[in-house]
N, C-alpha and C positions, 0 to 999 in steps of 0.2 A: 503494499500498500504504499502509494508515493506523500510522503508530508507534504502540505502545502500552509507556507508562512500567512497567518493570517493577519490581513492589509486592514488600516484603517480608512475610510472614505473623508476627503477633507473638503468641504465647499467653500472657506476662506482663502485667503492669501495674502500675506505682508507684505504692503507697499515696500516700493523700490523707492529708495531716497539716493539723490546724487549730493554730494559731500565736495567740497571744496572748489575751486574757480574752476572755471570750464579752460580747458585744456589739460588739467590735472585732476581731473575727479575720479571721486572713487564709488563705487555703490554699494550701499547696503540694502539688506532685506531681501525681499521677492520669495522668500518660503512658499509653497505648496502642500508641507509637509509638516510634521514632528521633526525638532533636528536631529539633523543625518540618517533620516529616516527614506533615505533614498530609492529603497523597494517601493515605497508608497507616494513621493513627490517628488520635486525639485526641489535645491538648494543653487539657484543660478549663481549666486556671488554669495563663495566661503565666508566667513566672520573675518573678522580685520585686528589689526592688534596696531594701536597707538601708544607710543613711549612716554612716557610721563618726561617735563621739566618744568623746576621749580623755578619761579622770580628770582629767588633770591639764593645764596645757598643754606640748604638744608642744617637745620642745627639738631635733632634729633633723629637722622639717620643712623641706621648701623654701619661698621665701615664695608660690611661686607654689599652693602648697597651703594654707598658710595665709590668703591675701589673703581668701576667703570670709569666712571665722570668725573674722578681726581683733578684732570686737566683743564677742566670746563665747568665745573661746580659753580663758579664765580658768575659766569658769563651765560645769561639765556638763550642768545643769541647762538653762542658757539655750541652750547647742549644740543641744543636742536640741530645743527647742522650735523655733530658728530654722530649722534643718533639715527642719522638718515645716510648719511656717506659711509660710516661704519660698522653701522647694525643693519643698515637698510629697515629702518621704519616706514611703515606704511601710510601713518599718522602720528602727528603729535597731539599731544596733550598737555598743557600750560597750564599750572596749576599757579594760580594767586593766592598762595599761603600766607604771602605779605603784606594782605589788603585787609588782615583781618583785624578787628579795632584790640581785639587782645596778645595780637603780635605788634607785628612792624606798626601798623595800620598807613602804611602810604597810600597816597592821596588817588584818587580814578586817572586822576591827568598822569601820574606817574605809570600806572598800571596799562594803560592805554597806551603810553608812550613804548613799556617793554614789551605789551603784546604786537605791536606792530613792528618794531626791530626783531622776534622771531617771526614774524610771520615774512616779513620781508628776504629774511634768513633761508627760507625753505619752502618748496614748490607743492610740499604735499598734504591735505587735507589737515586742518586745527581745530582741536577742541581746545576751550578756553572757560574753563572752570572756578569761581569765584569764592570765597573762604566759607561761606553757607550762612552767612550773616544776614537777614533777608534785608537791611537797612542799606548798608554798604555794597553788598555785591549789587542793590537797584543802583545805586552810582555809578558802581565802577563797569560794570555789563553795559550799561547804558553809552557811557564814556568809550570802552572798546568799540560799539557795534559803530559810533561814529569814525572812530579813528581809522577802523577797516572795513571801510562802505564797500560793498561788492564782491567783497574775500570769498563771502559765504563760509564764518566759522561758526561753530557750533559754540554755542552760550548755553552755558550753564551751571548753578542750576537753576533753572525756572519752577519759582514754586510759588503756592497759593497765594500766598501774603503779597508776590512782585512780577507776578503774570503779566499783569495789565500795563505794566511801564517797560518791562523789559521784551514782551511780546511785541507791540508795538512798534518799539524801536529795532527789534531784528527785523520785522516786517518792511522798515521804511531803507532798511540801511541793508537787506536782503543777506541776510543770516537766518540758519538754524538754529532751534530753539530745544535744548532739553528739558523736558516736562519732569521732574523729581519729584518723587512722594514717599511715605514714609514706609513699604514694606507694605503695601495694601491695595488690593486690586480694582477697588471699588474706588479710591481716592485718585489711583492713577488712571481710571475712566472719566472720572468728575474733572480731571486738572486739563484733559485732552479734550473733553468738549469747552469747557472753559477756553482753550484756546482756540478752539474752531469758532464760539462767538465772538470771539475777539478778531476774526479773518484771519487767524496764524494759516499760511497754505498746508493743507497735509501730506506735501514732500517737503515741508521745512516742520518738523518734528518727527523727536527721537525721545523714547520711553527710557525712564530713569526709576526703576522702580525701588531703587538702593540695594546693597548689599552688603555681608561680612565675610568674615576669612573664614578658610576651614576652622572649624570647632569654636567660631566664633558666632553662634546664630545663623552659619550657611545656611544650614537646612529649610530654614522657616523663610527665608529669602528668594531659595528653591524652588520654593514649594509657590510662591507668591508667581512669580516668575513662568512657571511650569504652566499654573493656571490662565496667567495672560495669554500665552501662546493655545491652551485650549481654546478660550472663549473667541481668540481670535480667526482659529482655524477650523472651531467645529460646531462654533453656534455664531459665527461669522458676524460679531462685534466688530463693526467697523472705524469704534472710535480705540479701538485694542491691536488694530492692525498695521501699527509701526515699528520698526527695528527697537531693537532695548540694546542699549550701552551700559555696562559694568564695570565702574569706577573702583577696581577692585583692589590697584596698588599699594592705596596709602592706609587699605584697611589690614592688607599683610602685614606690611612691614610697619605697624605699629604693637604688634602682638608681643607677649612676652618669651615665645620661641623661639622669633627672631633675634631677639637681642641677647639672650645667657648666655653668656661663656661658658664652655666646656666644662671648664672647671668647676664651677657652681652647679652642672646639670651634666654629669657624664653621659648618662642615658640618654639624652638627646641626641647626638652623636655631634659632625662637623659642625660647626653654625652656619657656615656657609653654606654646605649644601643642604641644610635643613630650610635655609631661608629660599631657595632655589626651588624645591621642592615643594615649600607649604603656599608658594607663589604659584607655581604651575598645576598644583592640583585645584587649587583653589579655581583658577583658571577654567581647570577642566570642565569644573562643575558648573559655574554658568554656561557654558560652553552648550552641554549636554543640557542647562535648563533654557537654553533657548536666547541666549547673546550674542547680538551680530557683533559688536564693539567691544573690545577689550582694553582698558587703560592699563598695560603692565609698568614695569620698575628693570627688572635687572634681563639684561639679555641672552643670558643661559636660561631663564626659565622662560623668556618668549623663544628660544630657539626649540625648545622642547614640547611648545603647543601649537606652533608652528609644524612640525615636524606632526604632531599627534591630528590638527586638521587636515591636514596633506592625506595623513591614511584615511581619516573619515570619510573624506571627499571622494575615496576611489572606490567604487561599488565595487562589491566581490562578486 
């Protein structure tokens, strides 16, 4: 008796979203099946990986994460170029951590200047991520949108508290927005509805349902991402049929497991290998949950995940 693989019938499809400037665009989305279920549908665009760049030298990174960028860590534009030229980055994710009022609290104008310098330095699509302070992000991301008009940056996090101001500015200066919500499918859908009511085009919306690191609530994040994909593909929920981004690197590299030295926890093994594997495994999990864009940090972790994507995208 021949075994037949049971197949799910999908009636929905994830929108294809072009990111970046004309001539250097990357397309994400387009799936008509669950992640990597190529025997049931299509994934015309493999998931993409964006490499992190910070707007100033990070002060809380472990040495294992700093090492690959030691020569450029003080210059965001040079850092971005190294990510592209040396490590083959498909996208850049500029983290504007210094804008945080509880950190360096740099001005919106200074953040916009740094962003433009980084954007000028590379041709690949660029994500610009604020500090997650609603009021400060409103000022900063509006200034960034204006300074980089027409470059189709991916601007986030856009939340319920500032979606009107940032969404309207993104429309005017032709950027894509990242709709960010705290691990809840209903909140994710509601924010997408609000952005639609604001007339943000569907081809300018990416979903960020939030994520955690391996061992730090990742299973809950996975479940929410999985439910978003189910609603989009099976229930044909048009307000959830958008690509998903996972800003996972900063969650991974702040955990104690990537920082505690071997002398204090010998059973955890080599600290460098440990951090790389935790980042790669976190990325692998969110890929299987439905992420289309991964924001990652360590080049060796990225290399592992790229190989996994290549393997998963090959029909057996």
